[in-house]
C-alpha positions as CSV (number, residue, x, y, z in Angstrom):
1,M,126.5,123.7,116.9
2,K,129.9,125.3,117.2
3,S,132.2,126.5,114.5
4,V,134.7,124.0,113.3
5,Y,137.8,124.6,111.2
6,I,137.8,122.5,108.0
7,K,141.2,121.8,106.4
8,M,141.3,121.7,102.6
9,E,143.9,121.6,99.9
10,N,143.3,125.2,98.7
11,T,143.8,127.8,101.3
12,K,141.5,130.5,99.9
13,V,138.6,127.9,99.4
14,E,139.3,126.6,102.9
15,Q,139.1,130.1,104.4
16,F,135.9,130.8,102.5
17,L,134.2,127.5,103.6
18,N,135.1,128.1,107.3
19,K,133.7,131.7,107.1
20,A,130.5,130.4,105.4
21,L,130.1,127.8,108.2
22,E,130.6,130.5,110.8
23,I,127.9,132.6,109.2
24,L,125.5,129.6,109.1
25,C,126.2,129.1,112.9
26,Q,125.3,132.7,113.6
27,T,122.0,132.4,111.8
28,N,120.7,129.5,114.0
29,I,119.4,127.8,110.9
30,V,118.9,124.0,111.5
31,L,121.1,122.5,108.8
32,P,120.4,119.2,107.1
33,K,122.1,116.0,108.2
34,S,122.8,115.1,104.6
35,A,123.7,117.6,101.9
36,T,126.1,118.2,99.0
37,L,128.1,121.4,99.3
38,N,129.1,123.2,96.0
39,I,131.7,125.9,96.6
40,Y,131.7,128.0,93.4
41,H,134.9,129.9,92.5
42,H,134.1,131.0,88.9
43,A,137.1,133.3,88.5
44,G,139.5,130.8,90.1
45,N,140.3,129.6,93.6
46,E,142.4,132.6,94.5
47,L,139.5,135.0,93.7
48,I,136.8,133.3,95.6
49,E,136.5,136.3,98.0
50,E,135.4,138.4,95.0
51,T,133.5,135.9,92.9
52,G,131.7,132.8,94.2
53,A,129.3,131.3,96.8
54,L,128.5,128.3,98.8
55,F,125.5,126.3,97.8
56,M,124.3,123.7,100.2
57,N,122.1,121.4,98.2
58,V,119.5,119.9,100.5
59,V,117.0,118.5,97.9
60,N,117.4,117.9,94.2
61,S,114.5,116.1,92.6
62,D,111.7,117.5,90.5
63,Y,112.3,120.5,92.7
64,C,115.5,121.8,94.4
65,K,116.3,123.5,97.7
66,S,119.7,125.0,98.5
67,Y,121.0,127.3,101.2
68,V,123.3,129.9,99.7
69,V,126.0,131.7,101.7
70,M,127.9,134.7,100.4
71,T,130.4,136.8,102.3
72,E,130.7,140.6,102.1
73,G,132.2,141.7,98.8
74,Q,131.4,138.4,97.0
75,R,129.4,138.4,93.8
76,Y,127.9,135.7,91.7
77,P,128.4,136.4,88.0
78,E,125.7,137.4,85.6
79,H,124.1,134.3,84.0
80,Y,120.8,132.8,83.0
81,H,119.4,129.3,83.0
82,K,118.2,127.3,79.9
83,I,116.0,125.0,82.0
84,K,115.5,125.9,85.6
85,H,113.6,128.8,87.1
86,E,114.2,129.8,90.7
87,T,113.0,131.8,93.7
88,F,115.4,133.4,96.2
89,Y,114.1,133.7,99.8
90,V,116.4,135.8,102.1
91,L,117.0,134.3,105.6
92,H,119.8,136.5,106.9
93,G,121.2,139.8,105.7
94,V,120.4,141.8,102.5
95,L,120.6,140.3,99.0
96,N,121.0,142.4,95.9
97,V,119.8,140.8,92.7
98,E,120.3,142.5,89.3
99,L,117.5,140.9,87.2
100,E,117.3,141.9,83.5
101,G,119.1,145.2,84.3
102,T,116.8,146.1,87.3
103,L,118.3,146.1,90.9
104,H,116.2,144.3,93.5
105,R,117.2,144.8,97.2
106,L,115.8,141.9,99.3
107,E,115.8,141.9,103.1
108,A,115.3,138.9,105.3
109,G,111.8,137.5,104.7
110,E,111.6,138.8,101.1
111,M,111.7,136.8,98.0
112,L,112.2,137.2,94.2
113,H,111.2,134.8,91.4
114,I,113.5,134.4,88.4
115,E,112.2,132.8,85.2
116,R,114.4,130.6,83.0
117,G,116.2,132.8,80.4
118,Q,116.3,135.9,82.6
119,D,119.8,137.4,83.0
120,H,120.7,137.8,86.7
121,S,123.6,138.2,89.1
122,F,123.6,138.7,92.9
123,W,125.6,139.8,95.9
124,G,125.1,140.7,99.6
125,E,125.5,144.1,101.2
126,A,127.3,142.2,103.9
127,D,127.3,138.5,104.7
128,V,124.0,136.9,103.4
129,V,122.2,133.6,103.6
130,F,119.3,132.8,101.4
131,E,117.3,129.8,100.1
132,E,117.3,129.0,96.4
133,I,114.1,127.1,95.6
134,S,114.0,126.0,92.0
135,T,113.2,123.3,89.5
136,T,115.8,120.5,89.2
137,Y,119.4,121.6,89.4
138,L,121.3,120.3,86.4
139,P,125.1,120.8,85.8
140,N,125.9,123.2,82.9
141,D,122.4,124.8,83.0
142,S,124.0,128.2,83.9
143,I,125.0,130.2,80.8
144,Y,127.5,133.0,81.9
145,L,127.4,136.3,80.0
146,D,131.2,136.7,80.6
147,E,132.6,134.6,77.8
148,E,135.8,133.7,79.7
149,L,133.7,132.2,82.5
150,G,131.7,130.3,80.0
151,K,134.9,128.7,78.6
152,K,135.8,127.1,82.0
153,S,134.6,123.6,82.6
154,Y,131.9,123.0,85.2
155,L,134.3,121.0,87.3
156,D,136.9,123.8,87.3
157,R,134.4,126.4,88.6
158,R,133.6,124.5,91.8
159,T,134.8,122.4,94.7
160,V,132.4,119.7,95.9
161,I,131.9,118.4,99.5
162,K,130.0,115.1,99.2
163,P,127.2,114.0,101.6
164,E,129.6,111.6,103.4
165,E,132.1,114.4,104.0
166,W,129.3,116.8,105.1
167,K,128.2,114.2,107.7
168,E,131.8,114.1,109.1
169,I,131.9,117.9,109.2
170,R,128.6,117.9,111.2
171,K,130.0,115.4,113.7
172,K,133.0,117.6,114.4
173,W,130.8,120.7,114.5
174,S,128.3,119.3,117.1
175,K,131.1,118.4,119.6
């Protein structure tokens, strides 16, 4: 697959999505034909380069699998889950996870399990791709320690690319 330029309404989110897709191209990961993409921009669209991530949800049933892409300098805010527990498995780059106040540095091929209720945040040392394997993903299951983030609605913290839209992106990408 080749890189493709995706046009969106918000320039910063558009730039991030295109960069994330370029990173996925470089990793040679075989991407799913059907997926929902959640582009998180917790602190607002204009600050996505600092706070956010792309989650490509591949499966969401009794279990969930997502590819997560973060660019250099991007962080995912400190939070915990009321219901789900998850495992991060690094595919490309180095992922830093602060879990309950302890820093874990994970290289490609390493994983870390996070129980429900454990405070955690994460970021890459540079561009990073990892799998999040977890119990069912449910909206509003993330409780953010930053009260301001917690006040934002779930829909205001993300941009969604639906499976039909992802299929169209893949068609353009494979040409």
